[in-house]
N, CA, C and O of each residue as an XYZ file, in Angstrom:
760
protein
N     111.795     95.345    121.542
C     111.099     96.216    120.262
C     110.274     97.701    121.158
O     109.202     97.592    121.753
N     110.928     98.768    121.072
C     109.986    100.187    121.788
C     108.855     99.606    121.024
O     108.741     98.732    120.165
N     107.828    100.651    121.839
C     106.081    101.209    121.051
C     106.955    102.082    120.094
O     106.346    101.959    119.031
N     108.015    102.882    119.853
C     108.285    104.350    119.333
C     109.026    103.675    118.298
O     109.952    104.340    117.834
N     108.797    102.144    117.659
C     109.988    101.962    116.769
C     109.231    102.335    115.641
O     108.034    102.612    115.719
N     109.971    102.355    114.449
C     109.721    102.995    112.791
C     108.727    102.023    112.373
O     108.914    100.883    112.799
N     107.523    102.253    111.498
C     107.043    100.765    111.391
C     107.779     99.688    109.994
O     108.174    100.256    108.976
N     107.829     98.934    110.058
C     108.024     98.018    109.169
C     107.228     98.348    107.511
O     106.042     98.054    107.359
N     107.935     98.892    106.519
C     107.808     98.728    105.025
C     107.875     97.425    104.585
O     108.843     96.808    105.030
N     107.007     96.704    103.711
C     107.901     96.202    102.868
C     107.363     95.948    101.897
O     106.184     96.257    101.726
N     108.231     95.183    100.811
C     108.010     94.966     99.246
C     108.095     93.871     99.322
O     108.698     93.209    100.166
N     107.129     93.335     97.903
C     106.625     91.861     97.517
C     107.325     91.765     96.322
O     107.435     92.745     95.585
N     107.915     90.450     95.998
C     108.013     90.979     94.469
C     107.660     89.047     94.058
O     107.631     88.227     94.975
N     107.463     88.696     92.799
C     106.868     87.643     91.965
C     107.627     87.821     90.742
O     107.721     88.892     90.143
N     108.270     86.510     90.330
C     108.505     86.540     88.839
C     109.639     87.914     88.765
O     109.877     88.268     87.610
N     110.206     88.548     89.644
C     110.784     89.504     89.600
C     110.286     91.389     89.539
O     110.936     92.416     89.341
N     108.700     91.082     89.845
C     107.678     91.911     89.639
C     107.220     92.273     90.817
O     106.520     91.631     91.600
N     107.867     93.864     90.945
C     107.377     94.054     92.339
C     105.669     94.029     91.846
O     105.088     94.407     90.830
N     105.061     93.138     93.605
C     103.517     93.593     93.023
C     102.600     93.603     94.654
O     101.479     93.247     95.016
N     103.954     94.297     95.397
C     102.605     94.526     97.132
C     103.758     95.628     97.761
O     104.777     95.081     98.181
N     103.720     96.752     97.844
C     104.428     97.457     98.459
C     103.780     98.600     99.630
O     102.980     99.423     99.186
N     104.169     98.651    101.301
C     103.709     99.399    101.892
C     103.806     99.145    103.097
O     104.937     98.773    103.407
N     102.657     99.219    104.400
C     102.770     98.827    105.348
C     102.345     97.362    105.410
O     102.112     96.727    104.381
N     102.228     96.734    106.867
C     102.503     95.530    106.779
C     100.668     95.323    106.685
O     100.214     94.347    106.087
N      99.963     96.105    107.185
C      98.322     95.891    106.723
C      97.818     95.777    105.399
O      96.965     94.928    105.137
N      98.364     96.723    104.354
C      98.008     97.388    102.816
C      98.878     96.104    102.460
O      98.186     95.142    102.126
N     100.026     95.926    102.461
C     100.402     94.514    101.820
C      99.955     93.191    102.660
O     100.286     92.194    102.018
N      99.397     92.900    103.722
C      98.865     91.905    103.886
C      97.113     91.638    102.804
O      96.893     90.632    102.129
N      96.170     92.806    102.947
C      95.513     92.905    101.958
C      95.096     92.964    100.444
O      94.113     92.607     99.795
N      96.498     93.683    100.135
C      96.958     93.216     98.809
C      97.700     91.690     98.035
O      97.922     91.321     96.881
N      97.881     91.182     99.280
C      98.438     89.864     98.803
C      97.248     88.798     99.199
O      97.400     87.686     98.695
N      96.273     88.947     99.895
C      94.962     88.086    100.151
C      94.284     88.603     98.395
O      93.521     87.638     98.359
N      94.221     88.767     98.085
C      93.526     89.747     96.946
C      93.915     89.178     95.794
O      93.340     89.214     94.706
N      95.116     88.547     96.147
C      95.561     87.915     94.743
C      95.282     86.406     94.013
O      95.273     85.399     94.721
N      95.099     86.335     92.832
C      94.175     85.364     92.179
C      94.996     84.565     92.025
O      94.727     83.504     92.587
N      96.443     84.595     91.197
C      97.247     83.536     91.535
C      98.388     82.653     92.510
O      98.843     82.831     93.640
N      98.495     82.093     91.938
C      99.028     81.235     93.060
C     100.635     81.565     92.747
O     101.286     80.774     93.430
N     101.530     82.436     91.972
C     102.810     82.522     91.842
C     103.349     82.815     93.208
O     102.757     83.595     93.954
N     104.415     82.233     93.543
C     105.341     82.124     94.728
C     105.565     83.833     94.569
O     105.305     84.716     93.751
N     106.187     83.692     95.838
C     106.580     85.305     96.371
C     107.333     85.438     97.139
O     107.306     84.601     98.041
N     108.579     86.714     97.227
C     109.008     86.359     98.344
C     108.685     88.205     98.731
O     108.141     89.036     98.003
N     109.352     88.412    100.365
C     108.900     89.346    101.084
C     109.658     89.918    101.747
O     110.117     89.335    102.729
N     110.099     91.404    101.413
C     111.258     91.900    102.048
C     111.049     92.979    102.599
O     110.081     93.706    102.377
N     111.974     93.193    103.403
C     111.619     94.196    104.551
C     112.327     95.920    104.091
O     113.461     96.354    104.294
N     111.367     96.458    103.554
C     112.211     97.897    102.705
C     113.695     98.687    102.812
O     114.591     99.182    102.128
N     113.334     98.466    103.980
C     114.839     99.481    104.459
C     116.015     98.429    104.790
O     117.095     99.007    104.669
N     116.101     97.699    104.994
C     116.783     96.767    105.560
C     117.217     95.409    104.198
O     118.067     94.521    104.256
N     116.480     95.668    103.359
C     116.809     94.391    102.689
C     116.388     92.815    103.009
O     116.840     91.944    102.265
N     115.687     92.519    103.904
C     115.625     91.248    104.890
C     114.729     90.789    103.900
O     113.733     91.273    103.361
N     115.670     89.173    103.754
C     113.696     88.918    103.317
C     113.436     87.884    104.658
O     114.156     87.203    105.388
N     111.620     88.248    104.513
C     111.290     87.546    105.833
C     110.070     86.673    105.442
O     109.502     87.015    104.405
N     109.658     85.775    105.999
C     109.165     85.074    106.174
C     107.306     85.892    106.345
O     107.081     86.624    107.308
N     106.461     85.673    105.542
C     105.299     86.599    106.013
C     104.416     85.230    105.493
O     104.540     84.657    104.411
N     103.049     84.731    107.134
C     102.191     83.951    106.976
C     100.638     84.836    106.359
O      99.733     85.269    107.072
N     100.695     84.877    105.441
C      98.925     85.250    105.011
C      98.047     84.521    105.464
O      97.090     85.039    106.040
N      98.118     83.472    105.358
C      96.701     83.241    105.388
C      96.178     82.323    106.957
O      95.004     82.025    107.177
N      97.325     82.002    107.892
C      97.260     81.625    109.039
C      97.086     82.584    110.432
O      96.113     82.742    111.169
N      98.238     83.063    110.462
C      98.594     84.476    111.396
C      98.809     85.478    110.835
O      99.889     86.061    110.930
N      97.750     85.923    110.077
C      97.463     87.506    109.740
C      98.326     88.090    110.015
O      98.623     88.954    110.839
N      98.962     87.315    108.893
C     100.392     87.953    107.992
C     101.906     88.335    109.152
O     102.751     89.200    108.922
N     101.880     87.632    110.070
C     102.938     87.719    111.118
C     104.065     87.302    109.871
O     103.829     86.377    109.093
N     105.184     88.040    109.813
C     106.186     88.149    110.144
C     107.373     88.074    110.940
O     107.628     88.728    111.951
N     108.299     86.920    110.186
C     109.665     86.788    110.646
C     110.664     86.433    110.176
O     110.598     85.675    109.208
N     111.673     86.758    110.575
C     113.271     86.930    109.566
C     113.482     85.252    108.826
O     113.782     84.114    109.188
N     113.228     85.749    107.995
C     113.929     84.299    107.038
C     114.474     83.410    107.483
O     115.547     83.728    107.996
N     114.067     81.703    107.568
C     115.230     81.131    108.275
C     116.870     81.421    107.634
O     117.504     81.827    108.608
N     117.498     81.394    106.811
C     118.305     81.987    106.257
C     119.208     82.801    106.897
O     120.400     82.725    107.193
N     118.006     83.886    107.077
C     118.655     85.119    108.210
C     119.712     84.307    109.446
O     119.601     83.174    109.915
N     120.720     85.358    109.727
C     121.250     84.609    111.168
C     120.636     84.872    112.248
O     120.677     86.094    112.393
N     119.931     84.251    113.326
C     119.371     84.750    114.387
C     119.635     85.308    115.108
O     120.732     85.074    115.616
N     119.028     86.123    115.498
C     120.213     86.651    116.992
C     119.845     86.604    118.058
O     119.336     87.643    118.477
N     119.885     85.907    118.612
C     120.065     85.485    119.995
C     119.765     86.955    121.719
O     120.257     88.009    122.119
N     118.304     85.652    122.232
C     117.966     86.757    123.021
C     118.703     87.607    124.033
O     119.837     87.175    124.243
N     118.381     88.709    124.732
C     119.196     89.857    125.498
C     118.373     89.194    127.081
O     117.224     89.362    127.489
N     119.653     88.337    127.733
C     118.725     87.533    128.782
C     118.416     89.626    130.049
O     118.872     90.729    129.746
N     117.702     89.326    131.058
C     117.037     90.120    131.648
C     117.387     89.828    132.496
O     117.875     88.725    132.745
N     117.182     91.160    133.549
C     117.454     91.107    134.873
C     118.750     92.027    135.306
O     118.547     92.971    136.069
N     119.856     91.803    134.905
C     121.258     92.373    134.925
C     120.837     93.891    134.585
O     119.891     94.331    133.931
N     121.640     94.377    135.108
C     121.651     96.091    134.603
C     120.733     96.384    135.778
O     120.556     96.085    136.958
N     120.096     97.373    134.488
C     119.187     98.597    134.802
C     117.926     98.137    133.322
O     117.856     98.706    132.233
N     117.102     96.980    133.805
C     116.344     97.058    132.879
C     114.943     97.822    132.511
O     114.254     97.660    131.504
N     114.751     98.587    133.476
C     114.068     99.616    133.197
C     114.032    100.626    132.930
O     113.152    101.443    132.658
N     115.755    100.601    133.050
C     116.070    101.835    131.691
C     116.626    101.422    130.663
O     117.506    102.078    130.107
N     116.127    100.035    130.146
C     116.748     99.481    128.960
C     118.629     99.089    129.055
O     119.421     98.680    128.205
N     118.754     99.394    130.271
C     120.281     99.158    130.477
C     119.778     97.328    130.891
O     118.820     96.768    131.425
N     121.699     96.749    129.967
C     121.040     95.367    130.046
C     122.601     95.082    130.318
O     123.375     95.553    129.485
N     123.170     94.327    131.447
C     124.795     94.216    131.504
C     125.016     93.119    130.538
O     124.189     92.214    130.422
N     126.835     93.201    129.372
C     126.234     91.983    128.909
C     128.112     91.902    128.940
O     128.528     92.927    129.480
N     129.118     91.085    128.559
C     130.468     90.859    128.685
C     131.233     91.550    127.184
O     131.207     91.239    125.993
N     131.992     92.796    128.110
C     133.371     92.460    127.247
C     134.631     91.930    127.959
O     134.732     91.679    129.160
N     135.933     91.756    126.642
C     136.975     91.094    126.992
C     137.699     92.285    126.440
O     137.496     93.040    125.490
N     138.475     92.201    127.227
C     139.057     93.510    127.334
C     140.285     92.795    128.022
O     140.184     91.840    128.792
N     141.621     93.486    127.573
C     143.387     92.571    127.683
C     143.568     93.680    129.396
O     143.319     94.860    129.148
N     143.853     93.484    130.575
C     144.367     94.245    131.627
C     144.792     95.498    131.549
O     144.322     96.371    132.279
N     145.946     95.788    130.450
C     146.065     96.977    130.441
C     144.594     98.231    130.173
O     144.390     99.390    130.532
N     143.963     97.387    129.502
C     142.856     98.529    128.856
C     141.717     98.866    130.317
O     141.220     99.907    130.747
N     141.645     97.446    130.748
C     140.862     97.525    132.267
C     141.539     98.735    133.240
O     141.035     99.569    133.993
N     142.850     98.435    132.876
C     143.497     99.643    133.926
C     143.350    101.117    133.194
O     143.244    102.003    134.043
N     143.326    101.453    132.263
C     142.804    102.638    131.637
C     141.811    103.458    131.709
O     141.686    104.645    132.012
N     140.872    102.321    131.260
C     138.996    102.680    131.731
C     138.584    102.923    133.274
O     137.606    103.592    133.610
N     139.632    102.166    134.321
C     139.381    102.221    135.624
C     139.660    103.268    136.010
O     138.988    103.741    136.926
N     140.861    104.083    135.398
C     141.235    105.606    135.656
C     141.027    106.533    135.303
O     141.582    107.517    135.790
N     140.277    106.616    134.459
C     139.127    107.545    133.783
C     137.965    108.179    134.741
O     137.637    107.399    135.635
N     137.408    109.185    134.743
C     136.541    109.700    135.419
C     135.209    109.071    135.698
O     134.317    109.449    134.938
N     134.890    108.252    136.556
C     133.042    107.908    136.765
C     133.083    106.378    136.135
O     132.142    105.585    136.123
N     134.698    106.124    135.505
C     134.729    104.271    135.987
C     134.487    103.649    134.616
O     133.978    104.329    133.726
N     134.798    102.514    134.440
C     134.942    102.080    133.364
C     133.814    101.991    132.341
O     134.005    102.001    131.125
N     132.280    101.876    133.103
C     131.130    102.660    131.938
C     131.045    103.629    131.591
O     130.417    103.660    130.533
N     131.408    104.685    131.972
C     131.208    105.536    131.889
C     131.996    106.633    130.478
O     131.625    107.625    129.852
N     133.291    105.712    130.489
C     134.350    106.152    130.634
C     134.227    104.582    128.620
O     134.957    104.548    127.630
N     133.338    103.948    128.889
C     132.826    102.979    127.626
C     132.169    103.364    126.917
O     132.260    102.951    125.761
N     131.205    104.327    127.257
C     129.834    105.046    126.483
C     130.104    106.201    126.005
O     129.380    106.704    125.146
N     131.410    106.935    126.577
C     131.681    108.193    125.944
C     132.362    107.475    124.645
O     131.951    107.827    123.539
N     133.172    106.691    124.710
C     133.714    106.440    124.188
C     133.163    105.750    122.779
O     133.723    105.876    121.690
N     131.606    104.784    123.101
C     131.206    104.667    121.923
C     130.336    105.528    121.716
O     129.563    104.938    120.962
N     129.967    106.456    121.866
C     129.506    107.649    121.800
C     129.924    108.502    120.356
O     129.365    108.818    119.306
N     131.472    108.689    121.095
C     132.516    109.378    119.907
C     132.451    108.756    118.723
O     132.293    109.404    117.688
N     132.550    107.610    118.730
C     132.990    106.771    117.526
C     131.939    106.794    116.916
O     131.935    107.180    115.747
N     130.365    106.245    117.771
C     129.115    106.777    116.779
C     129.472    107.797    115.710
O     129.532    107.869    114.483
N     129.667    108.500    116.715
C     129.111    110.136    115.588
C     130.582    110.418    114.707
O     130.733    111.399    113.980
N     131.252    109.734    114.849
C     132.177    110.493    113.925
C     132.342    109.226    112.522
O     132.878    109.347    111.420
N     131.827    108.375    112.982
C     131.852    107.163    111.649
C     130.517    107.114    111.484
O     130.129    105.979    111.761
N     129.383    108.026    111.069
C     128.399    108.468    111.050
C     127.831    107.507    110.018
O     127.065    106.545    109.965
N     128.866    108.516    108.943
C     128.696    108.352    107.729
C     129.238    106.790    107.131
O     128.870    106.266    106.080
N     130.143    106.276    108.055
C     130.938    105.706    107.297
C     129.839    104.504    107.232
O     129.719    103.711    106.298
N     128.778    104.555    108.868
C     128.410    103.670    109.196
C     126.680    103.246    107.970
O     125.975    102.327    107.551
N     126.832    104.438    107.955
C     125.409    104.600    107.190
C     125.475    103.815    105.539
O     124.701    103.057    104.954
N     126.868    104.463    105.156
C     127.395    103.897    103.834
C     126.990    102.190    104.189
O     125.932    101.591    104.000
N     128.243    101.736    104.748
C     128.404    100.295    104.776
C     126.738     99.654    104.777
O     126.310     98.927    103.881
N     125.665    100.251    106.385
C     124.490     99.441    106.537
C     123.603     99.550    104.836
O     122.698     98.784    104.507
N     124.145    100.670    103.975
C     122.997    100.541    102.380
C     123.501     99.505    102.062
O     122.784     98.504    102.042
N     125.020     99.399    101.679
C     126.005     99.008    101.004
C     125.345     96.938    101.322
O     125.321     96.185    100.348
N     124.981     96.499    102.520
C     124.581     95.682    102.930
C     122.705     95.255    102.760
O     122.136     94.343    102.161
N     122.298     96.170    103.428
C     120.730     96.240    102.669
C     120.934     95.966    101.254
O     120.338     94.917    101.011
N     121.492     96.414    100.217
C     121.471     96.718     99.084
C     122.041     95.085     98.631
O     121.445     94.248     97.952
N     122.847     95.031     99.012
C     123.775     93.571     98.897
C     122.587     92.129     99.390
O     122.771     90.978     98.996
N     121.600     92.482    100.157
C     120.844     91.060    100.909
C     119.736     91.127     99.693
O     119.189     90.305     98.958
N     119.715     92.023     99.810
C     117.995     91.956     98.890
C     118.468     91.670     97.176
O     117.723     91.250     96.290
N     119.566     91.951     97.080
C     120.389     91.997     95.574
C     120.674     90.324     95.670
O     120.768     89.776     94.572
N     120.796     89.604     96.659
C     121.634     87.942     96.606
C     119.790     87.176     96.324
O     119.439     86.078     95.891
N     119.133     88.176     96.732
C     117.565     86.940     97.557
C     117.036     87.144     95.816
O     116.509     86.367     95.020
N     117.466     88.550     95.726
C     116.004     88.463     94.549
C     116.760     88.318     92.812
O     116.029     87.916     91.907
N     118.339     88.710     92.490
C     118.479     88.426     91.458
C     120.269     87.746     91.480
O     121.103     87.834     90.579
N     120.378     87.223     92.564
C     121.795     86.405     92.497
C     121.593     85.116     91.010
O     122.207     84.066     91.199
N     121.069     85.182     90.124
C     121.142     84.181     89.003
C     120.883     85.525     87.857
O     120.997     85.143     86.692
N     120.686     86.421     87.949
C     120.674     87.729     86.818
C     122.181     87.638     86.588
O     123.105     87.568     87.399
N     122.162     87.664     84.779
C     123.680     88.247     84.598
C     124.369     89.363     85.451
O     123.746     90.243     86.045
N     125.294     89.267     85.445
C     125.885     90.270     85.731
C     126.454     90.991     87.567
O     127.091     91.973     87.948
N     125.583     89.508     88.404
C     125.190     89.665     90.153
C     126.916     89.896     90.566
O     127.334     90.414     91.602
N     127.389     89.579     89.912
C     129.214     89.155     90.742
C     129.292     89.951     90.695
O     129.206     90.812     91.571
N     129.559     90.037     89.289
C     129.976     92.342     88.944
C     129.549     93.208     89.773
O     130.320     94.055     90.224
N     128.087     93.154     90.170
C     127.362     94.625     90.426
C     127.845     94.374     91.650
O     128.327     95.355     92.217
N     127.871     92.650     92.629
C     128.520     93.105     94.074
C     129.530     93.939     94.200
O     129.877     95.002     94.715
N     129.920     92.937     93.444
C     131.328     94.337     93.586
C     131.497     95.605     93.288
O     131.996     96.430     94.053
N     131.117     95.813     92.231
C     130.788     97.150     91.888
C     130.500     98.133     93.354
O     131.110     99.113     93.782
N     129.405     97.455     93.836
C     128.798     98.298     95.072
C     129.428     98.245     96.579
O     129.132     98.946     97.546
N     130.609     96.956     96.453
C     131.558     97.010     98.040
C     132.413     98.038     97.149
O     133.054     98.815     97.857
N     132.483     98.121     96.563
C     134.027     98.784     95.742
C     133.162    100.909     96.033
O     133.539    101.969     96.531
N     132.506    100.620     95.656
C     131.612    101.908     95.837
C     131.844    102.806     94.399
O     132.146    103.968     94.127
N     131.422    101.195     93.429
C     131.739    101.880     91.721
C     130.420    102.707     91.894
O     130.018    102.137     92.908
N     129.304    103.801     91.579
C     128.066    104.183     91.114
C     128.453    103.594     90.206
O     128.516    102.365     90.226
N     128.774    104.236     89.289
C     128.393    104.699     87.930
C     128.813    102.801     87.499
O     127.732    102.318     87.160
N     129.918    101.698     87.416
C     129.761    100.394     87.330
C     128.325     99.940     87.448
O     127.585     99.847     86.469
N     127.825     99.558     89.154
C     127.287     99.636     89.441
C     125.685     99.325     89.245
O     124.841     98.450     89.434
N     125.958    101.411     88.441
C     124.085    100.849     87.473
C     124.301    100.547     86.752
O     123.792     99.486     87.112
N     124.658    100.324     85.769
C     125.576    100.062     84.417
C     124.888     98.552     84.618
O     123.867     97.986     84.225
N     126.243     98.168     85.604
C     125.313     95.872     85.501
C     124.200     96.382     85.533
O     123.656     96.429     84.429
N     123.465     96.911     86.615
C     122.362     96.608     87.144
C     120.850     96.918     85.542
O     119.844     96.296     85.203
N     121.348     97.821     85.188
C     120.844     98.719     84.325
C     119.862     97.642     83.232
O     118.881     98.271     82.836
N     119.902     96.386     82.744
C     119.524     95.632     81.937
C     117.949     94.366     82.844
O     116.923     93.867     82.382
N     118.806     94.339     84.656
C     117.618     93.880     85.264
C     116.007     94.460     85.123
O     115.879     95.649     84.830
N     114.646     93.535     85.354
C     113.709     93.551     85.344
C     113.592     95.306     86.118
O     114.362     95.590     87.035
N     112.511     96.383     85.580
C     112.788     97.483     86.001
C     112.132     97.936     87.580
O     112.299     99.115     87.891
N     111.472     97.126     88.474
C     111.805     96.624     89.648
C     111.943     96.722     90.651
O     111.492     97.231     91.677
N     113.289     95.654     89.935
C     114.281     94.933     90.705
C     115.289     96.486     90.750
O     115.815     96.911     91.778
N     115.383     97.186     89.316
C     116.117     98.006     89.195
C     116.072     99.192     90.522
O     117.050     99.768     91.000
N     114.524     99.353     90.961
C     114.473    100.978     91.065
C     114.701    100.146     92.874
O     115.160    100.857     93.769
N     114.458     99.190     93.067
C     114.755     98.566     94.660
C     115.940     98.769     95.254
O     116.111     99.506     96.225
N     117.067     97.912     94.506
C     118.218     98.198     94.162
C     118.837     99.845     94.173
O     119.927     99.823     94.744
N     118.437    101.397     93.673
C     118.987    102.437     93.123
C     118.327    102.721     94.944
O     119.030    103.347     95.739
N     117.031    102.197     95.334
C     116.484    102.968     96.216
C     117.322    102.811     97.406
O     117.729    103.739     98.104
N     117.628    101.119     97.648
C     118.450    100.514     98.867
C     119.545    101.138     98.903
O     119.787    101.429    100.075
N     120.310    101.483     98.231
C     122.127    101.821     97.324
C     121.442    103.301     97.569
O     120.542    102.688     96.996
N     121.199    103.974     97.708
C     121.333    105.872     97.408
C     122.231    106.276     98.670
O     122.851    107.337     98.586
N     122.338    105.555     99.760
C     123.189    106.076    100.953
C     124.743    105.356    100.391
O     125.791    105.733    100.917
N     124.750    104.443     99.437
C     125.590    103.579     99.514
C     127.246    104.196     98.949
O     128.267    103.512     99.009
N     127.186    105.502     98.459
C     127.632    106.177     97.039
C     128.457    107.384     98.049
O     129.648    107.630     97.858
N     127.720    108.020     99.035
C     128.579    108.650    100.187
C     129.682    109.306     99.921
O     130.014    110.425     99.531
N     130.487    107.637    100.450
C     132.051    107.624    101.036
C     133.124    108.232    100.571
O     133.376    107.793     99.448
N     133.797    108.955    100.875
C     134.926    109.823     99.974
C     135.880    108.253     99.422
O     136.867    108.355     98.693
């Protein structure tokens, strides 16, 4: 992780009500001031990821929740680590390798150019997908047992903003507010 990464903002819910929100130190302070012992869930406000948050023992250390898929560590040493370049394996058919090797600069340059072009062309679609996935992660963890959850999930992935809003409307206000914030970019796809 680079030092210029955006700070993580957290949002905390207990009994479907937002009880804390903000940067990690602020949320930690808010949680330590609590006088009740109701269980709470801590989420990354941007990604909808459920986090394990240790309030008492490790000064608010956070890790992805156990249910989140584990991310493999990237091996160091191969590539140009000082530049952030790490070698990885790509499996292609021989005809693909032949085409790549005929490109100016070789396979690596051609692959970087293809990836850059694809990321630029698909930026809006990628943002829509990321917004829907973040919304679904949060919605599943906090509202999975609420009435209309399955239909709301279908409406979300179908891109039906009106139906989604209608289905989540009766849910608790703080949950609806966060779902609307997370799904804001989920509807811009044509």
